[in-house]
C-alpha positions as a printed NumPy array, in Angstrom:
array([[-40.355,  -4.146,  84.349],
       [-38.438,  -0.997,  83.582],
       [-36.82 ,  -1.125,  80.132],
       [-33.915,   1.201,  79.331],
       [-32.454,   1.276,  75.816],
       [-29.124,   2.911,  74.942],
       [-28.024,   3.401,  71.325],
       [-24.315,   3.807,  70.655],
       [-22.835,   5.144,  67.406],
       [-26.214,   5.48 ,  65.662],
       [-29.585,   7.178,  66.039],
       [-32.348,   4.772,  66.989],
       [-35.589,   5.188,  65.084],
       [-39.06 ,   4.617,  66.51 ],
       [-39.518,   1.388,  64.561],
       [-36.506,  -0.264,  66.196],
       [-37.569,   0.987,  69.634],
       [-41.08 ,  -0.482,  69.236],
       [-39.636,  -3.772,  67.98 ],
       [-37.277,  -3.962,  70.97 ],
       [-39.98 ,  -3.129,  73.524],
       [-42.314,  -5.721,  71.999],
       [-39.678,  -8.484,  72.105],
       [-38.61 ,  -7.782,  75.67 ],
       [-42.155,  -7.399,  77.011],
       [-42.566, -11.122,  76.245],
       [-39.952, -11.974,  78.888],
       [-42.408, -11.196,  81.694],
       [-44.45 , -14.229,  80.615],
       [-41.614, -16.496,  81.655],
       [-40.551, -14.785,  84.865],
       [-42.629, -12.06 ,  86.496],
       [-39.99 , -10.906,  89.012],
       [-37.912,  -8.867,  86.548],
       [-36.948,  -5.576,  88.173],
       [-34.933,  -3.835,  85.464],
       [-33.79 ,  -4.442,  81.888],
       [-30.979,  -2.435,  80.303],
       [-30.174,  -2.874,  76.613],
       [-27.167,  -1.429,  74.836],
       [-27.424,  -1.431,  71.047],
       [-24.121,  -0.691,  69.302],
       [-23.311,  -0.255,  65.652],
       [-19.737,  -1.234,  64.895],
       [-18.181,  -1.12 ,  61.486],
       [-19.654,  -4.348,  60.101],
       [-21.608,  -5.665,  63.078],
       [-24.742,  -4.737,  64.921],
       [-24.261,  -5.671,  68.6  ],
       [-27.009,  -6.031,  71.193],
       [-26.076,  -6.419,  74.875],
       [-28.568,  -6.889,  77.655],
       [-28.702,  -7.007,  81.431],
       [-31.743,  -8.248,  83.339],
       [-31.944,  -7.596,  87.055],
       [-34.073, -10.259,  88.666],
       [-34.706, -10.665,  92.38 ],
       [-31.762, -12.756,  93.443],
       [-29.473, -12.489,  90.387],
       [-28.388, -10.583,  87.271],
       [-28.659, -12.144,  83.815],
       [-26.487, -10.865,  80.957],
       [-26.144, -11.742,  77.273],
       [-24.513, -10.368,  74.126],
       [-25.274, -11.011,  70.439],
       [-23.635,  -9.679,  67.268],
       [-25.074, -10.03 ,  63.746],
       [-25.266,  -7.992,  60.538],
       [-28.796,  -6.723,  61.268],
       [-29.898,  -4.89 ,  64.424],
       [-33.398,  -6.4  ,  64.382],
       [-31.882,  -9.898,  64.22 ],
       [-29.497,  -9.053,  67.072],
       [-32.354,  -7.846,  69.286],
       [-34.453, -10.918,  68.472],
       [-31.611, -13.351,  69.221],
       [-30.789, -11.48 ,  72.432],
       [-34.397, -11.809,  73.593],
       [-34.284, -15.558,  72.841],
       [-31.03 , -15.964,  74.784],
       [-32.396, -14.114,  77.791],
       [-35.629, -16.087,  77.636],
       [-33.635, -19.327,  77.793],
       [-31.587, -18.053,  80.73 ],
       [-34.735, -16.905,  82.579],
       [-36.364, -20.311,  82.112],
       [-33.222, -22.033,  83.384],
       [-33.054, -19.701,  86.419],
       [-36.73 , -20.26 ,  87.22 ],
       [-36.327, -24.046,  87.046],
       [-33.261, -23.802,  89.263],
       [-35.253, -21.839,  91.842],
       [-38.115, -24.342,  91.732],
       [-35.902, -27.348,  92.296],
       [-33.519, -25.689,  94.738],
       [-35.647, -23.763,  97.17 ],
       [-39.435, -23.444,  97.134],
       [-39.398, -21.024, 100.061],
       [-37.084, -18.6  ,  98.27 ],
       [-39.342, -18.583,  95.182],
       [-42.38 , -17.811,  97.364],
       [-40.51 , -15.011,  99.112],
       [-39.403, -13.501,  95.788],
       [-42.967, -13.587,  94.473],
       [-44.199, -11.883,  97.645],
       [-41.531,  -9.17 ,  97.329],
       [-42.439,  -8.597,  93.676],
       [-46.112,  -8.366,  94.591],
       [-45.395,  -5.808,  97.304],
       [-43.157,  -3.796,  94.977],
       [-45.825,  -3.801,  92.258],
       [-48.559,  -2.867,  94.727],
       [-46.402,  -0.113,  96.188],
       [-45.648,   1.31 ,  92.734],
       [-49.328,   1.313,  91.757],
       [-50.419,   3.069,  94.956],
       [-47.827,   5.791,  94.421],
       [-49.143,   6.427,  90.914],
       [-52.719,   6.637,  92.172],
       [-51.822,   9.248,  94.792],
       [-50.22 ,  11.599,  92.237]])
């Protein structure tokens, strides 16, 4: 999973970046076909806002959380996205077994293709 983090109206320190990467790395436990994750962390006047977009094979999952603390916003955003990923995975399982198998095969090929490119360089 490629994780991109954008900070708006503040400078992000290394501690917050590590915390964010750690929380969002957990999402791959629930659904391994995550292609891309883009987080936008914004500091408004009295609120710390965390927005996220997950690109998964077949759909895009978005969420937004605002609290008084950026760490709390990131943590709640990760929980929201985890819930949505679980719901999407269950929907795929009950709806179409063939589609889930195809998505897993595509993810496996994409991962294998990415690894072989790194080995060649």
